[in-house]
N, C-alpha and C positions, 0 to 999 in steps of 0.2 A: 596519518591521514586517518579518518574515521569513515568506516563504509556503514551506511544504514540501509537496511531493508525495509521497505514499506510495502503495505498489504492492503487492498482494497477487498474486503470480503465478498462474496455473493454465492449464487446458487450454481449457475451452469458456468459461468465465467468469473475467475478470482485475478483482479490485477495484482504484478507484483513488479517491484523496482529496486534498485540499488543504486544509491547516490553516495559520492564521497566528498570531502571537502577539499579544496586545493589550497596551497600555501599563499596564496595572494587573497584569500578568502572568499572565492567564487565555489561554486558547486559544479560538479559534474555527474553525468548520468555515465554508469557502469553497465548497466542491463536493464532491460525492462520488457514487459509482456503480460502475457495471459496464461493462466491453467484454466483449460476448457474441459468440462466433462460432460458425457452425453446424457440427454434427457432419456434416452433409451434405456440406460442403466439405473438400477435401484439405488435409493440414496445412501444405503450404506456401501455400495459399490463406489459411488461417486467420492464418498467422504474419503475411502481409503486412497483413490486416486490422487485426491488433493494433498493428502498426508505425504504420500509418496513422493509426490512431483515437488512439493516445498522441501522436504529432507533434501532432496537433490540439488535444490538451489541453493539451500544453505550450505551444503557440503562443498558445492562447487566454488562458491565466493566467500565463506567463511566471514559473515558481516559481524560488526562490532557490537550493533545494537539493532531492534526492530520497532516498526511502529505499525498501528492497525487503527483502521477507522472505528471508531464506536459506533453501534448499532444506533438509529434514530427511531422513532415512532413510525410504525407502518400500518396503513389500514387493513392491508390483507394479512391476517394473521398467519396464513400457511407459508406466505413469502417471508415474515419476519422469523419464523420457526425456522424454515431451512436455510436463510442467511446467519442465523444464530447457532445452528449447528456447524455451518461452515466454519463462522467465526472461533467457535470452540475447538476445532480440531487445527486451525490455524494458530492459536494460543498454546495449545498443547505441544506441537511441533516446535514452536519458538522457545517456550520454557523448556523443553527437553534438550534444546541446543545451548541452554543456559545463556541466552540473550537477554539483556534487559528489554522491556517492552513500554513503548509508550502508546497511550490510547488518544484519540483526538476526535472530537464531534466533527461532523461536515463544516459548522461553522466556525469551528476554531482553525481547521485547515484553510477554508476561505480566507479568515482573517490574517492568518500567517504568511500565507502566498500573496494576496493581492492588496492587503491592507484594509479589506472591506467584508466583514462578515457574511453580507448578502449579496455577494458577487455571483453571478451567473456562470454555469459551467464553462462557457466560451473565454469568458474573463479570466478563468483560473488556468484554462489549458493554455492561454496565449501568454500567462506570466512564468508557467512552468517553461513554455519554450524560451522566453526572453532568459530566465533565471539559468537555465542549463545551455544556452548559446546554441539551442536545435535549430537548424534549417527550417522544418516545418512542427507543427503541432503533434505530439505522440499519437500514435493511433495504436488500439482501439481505445476508446474512452477509459474503461477500467484501467489500463497501463497508465493514462495520463494523471488519472485519481490516484493510483499508487505511488508515482512520481511526487505527486502534490503532498501525499501523507508523508513520504521520506524526508522531503524538503523540510515539511513542518518540523519532524522530529530532530533533524540534523541542526536547524537554528534554535530550536528549543534547548537542545544540549548545549550550543554553544554559549548561549546566554545565561544558562543554569550553573556553567562551570566557575 
């Protein structure tokens, strides 16, 4: 079985998810959630918290590979910079753990999960729920996004091998 860690980088909330393939060709969620940092803390403190928590997740689960959502154009430059900093910390932690890293745009994730690159968030969340045989849509949204990113990478690896 292959265990994939998916990351939806953000500023205050970073989604993470671990999924693995099943012998019958299905996919199962192992763990998912969010890493949250306080807006009261300084940017460097928040980045350290993200790094440390992500390293804990990697140490606990020992994923085989990882996937991260690529940055897309943001109108708010300060938000784009903050997300870029968080994404850099994520990439550092993953690279230090020796993980193969897949990077996917939001449209690539939508296409891989729903078959439609312009799907809305609700459609993606519903397909994540169906693909993972979950009773309800995963919450919060950042965790659902991380699950979609992990599913995209797992399926991409399956078809490229």
